[in-house]
C-alpha positions in Angstrom: 13.2 48.7 -21.7 13.3 48.3 -25.5 16.5 47.0 -27.1 18.6 49.6 -29.0 18.0 47.9 -32.4 14.2 48.6 -32.0 14.4 52.3 -31.1 16.9 54.8 -32.4 17.0 58.2 -30.7 18.5 61.1 -32.8 19.6 64.2 -31.0 20.6 67.6 -32.5 18.8 67.0 -35.8 16.1 69.0 -37.5 13.7 67.9 -40.2 13.8 70.0 -43.3 10.9 68.4 -45.2 8.7 65.3 -45.4 8.4 63.4 -48.7 5.1 61.6 -48.6 3.8 59.0 -51.0 1.9 60.4 -54.0 -1.9 60.3 -53.9 -2.1 59.5 -57.6 -3.7 56.2 -58.4 -1.2 53.4 -58.7 -1.7 49.8 -60.0 -3.2 47.8 -57.1 -0.2 45.5 -57.1 2.3 48.3 -56.8 3.5 48.7 -53.2 3.1 52.1 -51.5 6.5 53.7 -51.2 7.8 54.7 -47.7 7.8 58.2 -46.2 11.1 59.9 -46.6 12.2 62.3 -43.9 14.9 64.8 -45.0 17.2 66.3 -42.4 18.6 69.9 -42.4 22.2 70.5 -43.3 22.7 67.7 -45.9 22.5 65.2 -43.1 20.7 62.7 -45.2 17.3 61.2 -44.7 15.3 58.4 -43.0 12.7 56.2 -44.5 9.8 54.8 -42.6 6.7 52.7 -43.4 4.6 54.8 -41.0 5.1 58.5 -40.0 3.1 59.5 -36.9 2.7 63.3 -36.7 2.8 64.2 -33.0 4.4 67.6 -33.5 1.8 69.9 -31.9 -0.7 72.4 -33.2 1.8 73.9 -35.7 2.4 70.4 -37.1 4.8 70.3 -40.0 3.6 66.8 -40.8 0.0 68.1 -41.1 1.1 70.9 -43.4 3.0 68.5 -45.5 -0.1 66.3 -45.9 -2.0 69.3 -47.3 -5.2 68.5 -45.4 -7.7 71.3 -44.7 -7.7 72.5 -41.1 -10.4 74.5 -39.4 -8.7 76.9 -36.9 -9.1 80.1 -35.0 -7.6 81.9 -32.0 -9.4 82.9 -28.8 -7.3 85.9 -28.0 -6.4 84.2 -24.7 -3.3 82.6 -23.2 -2.9 80.0 -20.4 -0.3 80.5 -17.8 1.0 77.2 -16.5 3.2 76.6 -13.5 4.0 74.1 -10.7 3.0 75.5 -7.3 4.3 74.7 -3.8 1.4 74.8 -1.2 1.8 76.6 2.1 1.4 73.3 4.0 0.8 69.6 3.2 -2.8 68.8 2.7 -5.2 66.1 1.4 -4.6 67.4 -2.1 -6.7 65.0 -4.2 -9.4 67.1 -5.8 -9.0 69.6 -8.7 -10.2 73.1 -8.0 -11.5 75.6 -10.6 -12.9 79.2 -10.4 -14.6 81.1 -13.2 -14.2 84.8 -13.1 -15.1 87.7 -15.4 -11.5 88.0 -16.6 -10.7 84.3 -16.9 -10.5 80.9 -15.4 -8.0 79.6 -12.8 -7.6 75.9 -12.1 -5.4 73.9 -9.7 -4.7 70.3 -10.5 -3.3 68.2 -7.6 0.2 66.6 -8.0 1.0 65.4 -4.4 0.4 66.6 -0.8 2.6 69.7 -1.3 2.3 70.6 -5.0 -0.3 71.5 -7.6 -0.3 72.4 -11.3 -1.7 75.8 -12.3 -3.6 76.5 -15.4 -4.7 80.2 -15.5 -6.6 81.3 -18.6 -6.8 85.0 -19.3 -7.0 87.5 -22.1 -3.7 87.8 -23.9 -2.9 91.3 -22.5 -3.6 90.3 -18.9 -1.6 87.1 -19.2 1.4 89.0 -20.6 1.1 91.5 -17.7 1.1 88.7 -15.1 4.1 87.0 -16.8 6.1 90.2 -16.4 5.7 90.1 -12.6 8.4 88.7 -10.3 7.6 85.3 -8.9 6.6 86.6 -5.4 4.3 89.2 -6.9 2.8 86.6 -9.2 2.0 84.3 -6.2 0.4 87.2 -4.4 -1.8 88.0 -7.4 -2.8 84.3 -7.7 -3.7 84.0 -4.0 -5.8 87.1 -4.3 -7.6 85.8 -7.3 -8.4 82.5 -5.7 -9.5 83.8 -2.3 -10.9 87.2 -3.3 -14.6 88.0 -3.0 -16.3 88.2 -6.4 -19.2 90.6 -7.0 -22.5 88.7 -6.5 -25.5 89.3 -8.8 -28.7 89.1 -6.7 -30.6 87.2 -9.5 -27.9 84.6 -9.7 -27.5 84.3 -5.9 -31.2 83.8 -5.5 -31.6 81.2 -8.2 -28.6 79.2 -7.1 -29.8 79.3 -3.5 -33.3 78.1 -4.4 -32.0 75.3 -6.6 -29.6 74.2 -3.9 -32.4 74.1 -1.3 -34.5 72.0 -3.6 -31.7 69.5 -4.3 -30.9 69.3 -0.5 -34.6 68.6 0.2 -34.4 65.6 -2.1 -31.1 64.5 -0.6 -29.2 65.2 -3.8 -26.6 67.6 -2.6 -23.0 66.3 -2.9 -21.1 67.6 0.1 -18.1 65.4 -0.2 -15.5 68.1 -0.9 -14.8 71.6 0.3 -15.0 74.4 -2.3 -12.2 76.3 -0.6 -8.9 76.5 -2.5 -5.5 75.8 -1.1 -3.1 78.6 -0.2 0.0 78.9 -2.4 3.4 79.5 -0.9 5.6 79.8 -4.0 6.3 78.8 -7.5 8.6 76.0 -8.3 11.5 78.0 -9.9 11.5 77.9 -13.6 8.1 76.2 -14.0 6.1 79.2 -15.1 5.3 79.4 -18.8 2.5 80.6 -21.2 1.0 79.5 -24.5 -1.7 80.9 -26.8 -5.1 79.3 -27.0 -6.9 78.4 -30.1 -9.0 75.7 -31.9 -7.8 73.6 -34.8 -9.3 70.5 -36.3 -7.8 68.6 -39.3 -10.4 67.4 -41.8 -8.4 64.2 -42.2 -6.1 62.5 -39.7 -4.5 60.1 -42.1 -3.0 59.6 -45.6 -1.2 56.6 -46.9 1.6 55.8 -44.4 0.9 58.9 -42.3 -1.3 59.4 -39.2 -1.8 62.5 -37.0 -2.3 62.3 -33.2 -2.8 64.8 -30.4 -2.7 68.5 -31.1 -1.5 67.9 -34.6 -5.0 66.5 -35.4 -7.1 68.5 -33.0 -6.5 71.4 -30.6 -9.2 72.4 -28.1 -9.7 74.9 -25.3 -8.2 73.7 -22.0 -11.3 74.6 -20.0 -12.3 71.0 -19.5 -8.8 69.7 -19.3 -9.4 67.1 -22.1 -6.6 68.0 -24.6 -4.1 65.5 -23.1 -6.7 62.8 -22.7 -7.7 63.1 -26.3 -4.1 62.8 -27.4 -3.5 59.7 -25.2 -6.6 58.2 -26.7 -5.3 58.8 -30.2 -2.0 57.0 -29.3 -3.8 54.1 -27.7 -6.4 53.8 -30.5 -3.7 53.8 -33.2 -1.5 51.3 -31.4 -4.4 48.9 -30.8 -5.5 49.0 -34.5 -1.9 48.3 -35.6 -1.6 45.4 -33.2 -4.9 44.0 -34.5 -3.7 44.2 -38.0 -0.7 42.0 -37.1 -3.0 39.5 -35.4 -5.3 39.4 -38.4 -2.4 38.9 -40.9 -3.0 42.3 -42.6 -0.2 44.7 -43.6 0.6 46.6 -40.4 0.3 50.0 -42.1 -2.4 49.3 -44.6 -4.5 52.4 -45.5 -7.6 50.6 -44.4 -6.1 50.3 -40.9 -5.3 54.0 -40.8 -8.8 54.9 -42.1 -10.3 52.8 -39.3 -8.2 54.8 -36.8 -9.4 58.1 -38.3 -13.1 57.0 -38.1 -12.8 55.8 -34.5 -11.1 58.8 -33.2 -13.2 61.4 -35.1 -16.3 59.8 -33.6 -14.9 60.3 -30.2 -13.3 63.7 -30.6 -15.9 65.7 -32.5 -18.6 65.5 -29.8 -16.0 66.7 -27.2 -14.9 69.5 -29.5 -18.5 70.7 -29.9 -19.3 70.4 -26.2 -16.2 72.3 -25.1 -16.9 75.1 -27.7 -20.4 75.4 -26.3 -18.9 75.8 -22.8 -16.4 78.4 -24.0 -19.3 80.3 -25.6 -21.5 80.0 -22.5 -18.7 81.3 -20.1 -17.9 84.2 -22.4 -21.0 86.0 -21.2 -21.2 87.9 -17.9 -25.0 88.5 -18.3 -27.0 87.6 -15.2 -29.3 85.0 -16.8 -26.4 83.3 -18.6 -24.5 83.1 -15.3 -27.5 81.7 -13.5 -28.1 79.1 -16.2 -24.6 77.7 -16.2 -24.5 77.8 -12.3 -27.7 75.8 -12.0 -26.5 73.4 -14.7 -23.4 72.6 -12.7 -25.4 72.2 -9.5 -27.8 69.7 -11.2 -24.9 67.9 -12.9 -23.1 67.5 -9.6 -26.2 66.1 -8.0 -26.8 63.5 -10.8 -24.2 60.9 -10.0 -25.1 58.6 -12.9 -24.7 61.3 -15.5 -21.5 62.6 -13.9 -20.0 59.1 -13.9 -21.0 58.7 -17.5 -19.2 61.9 -18.5 -16.1 60.9 -16.5 -16.1 57.5 -18.2 -16.5 59.1 -21.6 -13.7 61.5 -20.9 -11.3 58.7 -20.2 -9.7 58.6 -23.7 
């Protein structure tokens, strides 16, 4: 636990504006002034040598920085909730199902609970959110267990590829594809949020750094948004510590630029890959469905490639 003189927690306050150091050229010997954080209601201000913007995709810190930001909406929402399973089970594997109207995913928490991420068109998500909790659970179970219409072309291609992989001993049969059955929602856990993409052209300015959704917001299809944010936090902290060990100013702009370069190199490939997946799963055309189904079959069979992707996804 950190001592109280190191961390100060302020409750019931709201920031009115951020006063950032000017970008105009200064004499090299002039120190960079601190960031000033003004509070609402004439409650004064704070000064800090480093402001970390971790305030989400509508980041006021990013807006105060004035950096360009690429962004668009998907006309989709994700419904999130904590689910109680019908009975305790070996709940250790995430489960995901792609359907014409959206994607439903269950992420294990413990033997009796899972987290739900259900991505749908905005109008369908709003309709589901208006249901009573029992009716919502019924709709969810029906979605997970219901039979989806099979396209003969897709079924034939997937079966042929599966047989070929099995012949070479490459079929991974370690886990059942069957979902768990949901008993009820944990009361008060259901919520929804809109989906979109945003990407800040710059993560840093003098004495300011963006992390998480304030810097980049991606589709939740691959479940990497939180991991990228954790990676930002870890990367920034490690570079600040390294600056101290090397005797450099802890918040030098060179250190912040190194953070930006490192994280952009990691984040941009993920953003492009996930956007590609979103585009691929937007089509319900038979050949497109067959292509992505076969791709997942082959990926699941190639352990080395799969392990490399998992390793890359870890921050």
